[in-house]
Each structure stands twice: as structure tokens, then as C-alpha cells.
C-alpha positions as CSV (number, residue, x, y, z in Angstrom):
1,M,43.3,-2.8,58.7
2,T,44.4,-5.0,61.5
3,T,45.5,-8.7,61.7
4,E,42.2,-9.0,63.9
5,Q,40.1,-7.7,61.0
6,V,41.9,-10.5,58.7
7,A,41.2,-13.1,61.2
8,Q,37.6,-12.1,61.5
9,T,37.0,-12.2,57.8
10,G,38.7,-15.6,57.8
11,I,36.1,-16.8,60.5
12,D,33.4,-15.3,58.4
13,L,34.4,-17.4,55.3
14,L,34.1,-20.6,57.7
15,R,30.8,-19.5,58.9
16,I,29.3,-19.1,55.3
17,V,30.7,-22.5,54.4
18,R,28.9,-24.1,57.3
19,I,25.7,-22.2,56.2
20,N,26.2,-23.7,52.9
21,E,26.5,-27.3,54.3
22,E,23.2,-26.9,56.2
23,I,21.5,-25.7,53.3
24,K,22.6,-28.9,51.4
25,R,21.2,-30.8,54.2
26,V,17.8,-29.1,53.9
27,V,17.8,-29.6,50.1
28,A,18.4,-33.5,50.6
29,V,15.5,-33.4,53.1
30,S,13.2,-31.6,50.7
31,F,13.7,-34.4,48.2
32,K,12.4,-36.8,50.8
33,I,9.2,-34.6,51.3
34,N,8.6,-34.9,47.6
35,I,8.8,-38.7,47.5
36,M,6.8,-39.0,50.6
37,A,4.1,-36.7,49.1
38,L,3.9,-39.0,46.1
39,N,3.5,-42.0,48.2
40,A,0.8,-40.4,50.3
41,I,-1.1,-39.4,47.2
42,F,-1.1,-43.0,46.1
43,L,-2.2,-44.2,49.6
44,A,-4.9,-41.7,49.7
45,K,-6.2,-42.8,46.3
46,R,-6.4,-46.3,47.6
47,A,-8.3,-45.0,50.7
48,G,-10.8,-43.5,48.4
49,T,-13.3,-40.6,49.3
50,A,-12.5,-41.1,53.0
51,A,-9.1,-39.6,52.3
52,R,-10.0,-36.9,49.7
53,G,-8.7,-34.1,52.2
54,F,-5.6,-36.0,52.9
55,A,-4.9,-36.3,49.2
56,V,-5.3,-32.5,48.6
57,L,-2.8,-32.0,51.4
58,S,-0.3,-34.4,50.0
59,N,-0.6,-32.4,46.7
60,E,0.2,-29.4,48.6
61,F,3.1,-31.1,50.2
62,R,4.5,-31.7,46.7
63,S,4.3,-27.9,45.8
64,F,5.7,-27.2,49.4
65,S,8.8,-29.5,48.4
66,E,9.2,-27.7,45.1
67,E,9.1,-24.3,46.5
68,L,11.4,-25.2,49.3
69,R,14.0,-26.5,46.7
70,S,13.6,-23.2,44.7
71,S,14.1,-21.3,47.9
72,M,17.2,-23.4,48.9
73,A,18.5,-23.1,45.3
74,A,18.3,-19.2,45.8
75,L,19.9,-19.3,49.1
76,T,22.8,-21.4,47.7
77,S,23.3,-18.8,45.0
78,M,23.5,-16.1,47.7
79,V,25.9,-18.1,49.7
80,Y,28.2,-18.5,46.8
81,S,28.0,-14.7,46.3
82,C,29.0,-14.3,49.8
83,V,31.9,-16.8,49.6
84,N,33.1,-14.8,46.6
85,E,32.9,-11.5,48.4
86,V,34.5,-12.6,51.6
87,S,37.4,-14.1,49.4
88,M,37.7,-10.8,47.7
89,V,37.7,-8.8,51.0
90,L,40.4,-11.2,52.4
91,Q,42.6,-10.7,49.1
92,E,42.2,-6.9,49.5
93,M,43.1,-6.9,53.0
94,R,46.1,-8.9,52.4
95,F,47.3,-7.0,49.5
96,T,46.8,-3.6,51.4
97,R,48.8,-4.9,54.2
98,L,51.5,-5.8,51.9
99,L,51.4,-2.3,50.3
100,Q,51.5,-0.8,53.6
101,E,54.6,-2.7,54.7
102,A,56.2,-1.8,51.3
103,S,55.2,1.8,51.9
104,Q,56.9,1.9,55.3
105,L,60.2,0.3,53.8
106,S,60.3,2.7,50.8
107,S,60.7,6.3,50.6
108,H,58.5,6.4,47.3
109,A,55.4,8.4,47.5
110,S,54.0,6.8,44.6
111,L,52.5,4.0,46.9
112,A,50.2,6.4,48.5
113,P,47.6,6.7,45.7
114,M,47.7,3.1,45.3
115,L,47.0,2.6,48.9
116,R,44.1,5.0,48.9
117,R,42.6,3.2,45.8
118,R,42.9,-0.1,47.4
119,G,41.4,1.2,50.6
120,L,38.4,2.4,48.6
121,E,38.2,-1.0,46.9
122,N,38.2,-2.8,50.4
123,V,35.4,-0.4,51.6
124,T,33.4,-1.3,48.5
125,H,33.9,-5.2,49.0
126,Q,32.8,-4.7,52.8
127,E,29.7,-2.7,51.6
128,N,28.8,-5.5,49.1
129,L,29.3,-8.2,51.7
130,A,27.1,-6.3,54.1
131,R,24.4,-6.1,51.5
132,L,24.7,-9.8,50.6
133,R,24.7,-10.8,54.4
134,S,21.4,-8.8,54.8
135,Q,19.8,-10.4,51.6
136,L,20.9,-13.8,52.9
137,R,19.3,-13.1,56.2
138,R,16.0,-12.0,54.7
139,A,15.9,-15.0,52.3
140,L,16.4,-17.2,55.4
141,D,13.5,-15.5,57.3
142,D,11.3,-16.0,54.1
143,A,12.3,-19.7,53.9
144,F,11.5,-20.1,57.5
145,Q,8.2,-18.6,57.1
146,M,7.5,-21.2,54.3
147,V,8.5,-24.0,56.6
148,E,6.1,-22.6,59.3
149,L,3.4,-23.1,56.6
150,G,4.6,-26.6,56.0
151,G,4.2,-27.3,59.6
152,V,0.6,-26.3,59.4
153,L,0.1,-28.6,56.4
154,A,1.6,-31.5,58.3
155,K,-0.7,-30.8,61.3
156,S,-3.7,-30.5,59.1
157,A,-2.8,-33.8,57.5
158,K,-2.7,-35.5,61.0
159,I,-6.2,-34.2,61.4
160,E,-7.3,-35.5,57.9
161,A,-5.7,-38.9,58.6
162,A,-8.1,-39.7,61.4
163,Y,-11.0,-39.7,58.7
164,G,-9.1,-42.3,56.6
165,Q,-11.4,-45.2,58.2
166,S,-9.4,-48.4,57.6
167,F,-6.5,-46.5,56.2
168,A,-6.4,-44.2,59.2
169,A,-3.4,-45.8,60.9
170,S,-1.4,-45.7,57.7
171,L,-2.3,-42.1,56.9
172,S,-1.5,-41.1,60.4
173,Q,1.8,-42.6,60.1
174,V,2.7,-40.7,56.9
175,S,1.4,-37.3,58.3
176,G,3.6,-38.0,61.4
177,E,6.5,-38.6,59.1
178,F,5.6,-35.2,57.3
179,D,5.5,-33.5,60.7
180,H,8.9,-34.9,61.8
181,I,10.6,-33.9,58.4
182,V,9.2,-30.3,58.6
183,E,10.4,-29.9,62.1
184,E,13.9,-31.1,61.1
185,I,14.0,-28.5,58.3
186,R,12.6,-25.9,60.7
187,A,15.3,-26.6,63.3
188,S,18.1,-26.4,60.5
189,L,16.9,-23.0,59.3
190,E,16.4,-21.7,62.8
191,S,20.0,-22.6,63.6
192,L,21.1,-20.8,60.2
193,R,19.3,-17.7,61.3
194,R,21.2,-17.7,64.6
195,S,24.5,-18.0,62.8
196,A,27.3,-15.6,64.0
197,F,27.8,-14.7,60.2
198,F,24.8,-12.3,60.7
199,A,26.3,-10.6,63.7
200,G,28.3,-8.5,61.2
201,N,25.3,-6.6,60.1
């Protein structure tokens, strides 16, 4: 174990904290979608039968918002597990380095079994971290696919807005806001998927 490995693990910790901050941002935006969807439902009711399709899509957006929040909650849980595991890896590395230094200064052979045990524990934590990293990446990919479907809903809402007669302009504005927010979330998730944290896999 080298100083470089310790430094790299420290960088991993920073990267996973950044991922967590971006997930929090997506969660905040998903609350906006829920409020917008409720407003869109009321607007569609006022527009009557001309906006029936828009009302259906607005309800779908509410479901999308709830699913997105659930997905982000699962991601947050995985991130905390990653933070815990990275912290354990760092702790193991530091403790092993101290043992190695003590072993070099001492003639006691009793440190050798302890060093081997610490080495095995370090490998276990590294394997756990690799597994968590992979799970987080897959969950991000799933969330990204969900947001892609949200984009399809937003595009469909734009089409339905055109049939809103005297409410068409208002419905069109709301559908444009849906589209903008979904694109914002999509960009956030895309940047998370490109995080150097996943290069360790």
C-alpha cells in the first residue's frame, strides 16, 4: 500500500461527496415537478375536455416525480454506503501503514499475522467498495432511463397543449417548463454517470 493509494482513496471520498450534492439538487428539482404537475392538473381542469390529454400527462408527471424521488432516495442510501466503505478503506490503509512502520522498527514477529489480517480486511473493504460502486452506477443508469421517459412525457405534453384551445398558450408554457426541468435533471444525471469515481471499476 502506497501513499499514492491513500491519496487516491481520499480523492474517491471527495468524488462521492460531490455525487451526493448533485443527487440532493435533483431531489430539490423533483419537488418542483410535483408542484408543477399539480398546477398543470388544475389548469387542464379549467380548460375542460380540450385538455383531457394534457390532464392525463400531468398525472403521469406526478407519478414520475414520486418515482424520481424514490430513485434518488435509493441513490442517496448507496452513496452513504460508499462513503462509509471509502472511509473504512482509508482507515484500514492508515492503520496498515502504521503497523508496517512499527514492524520495520521492531524485531517482534508477532506483528506479521496482524499485518496479514489487516491486509485481508483491506482487500474485503476494497471488494465491497467495488461492488457498491458498480451498484451505484447501475442505479444511476436506471434513473437516467427513467428521466429519458420523463422527457418523452414532456414532449407529449407540448403536443397536447396545442389542442387546449383558449388555454393553449398557458398549457404550452407549462409543458415548456416541464421540458426544461427534465432536461436539467437529465444533464445532472449525465454528469454523475461521467464521474471519475466510476473509473475505479
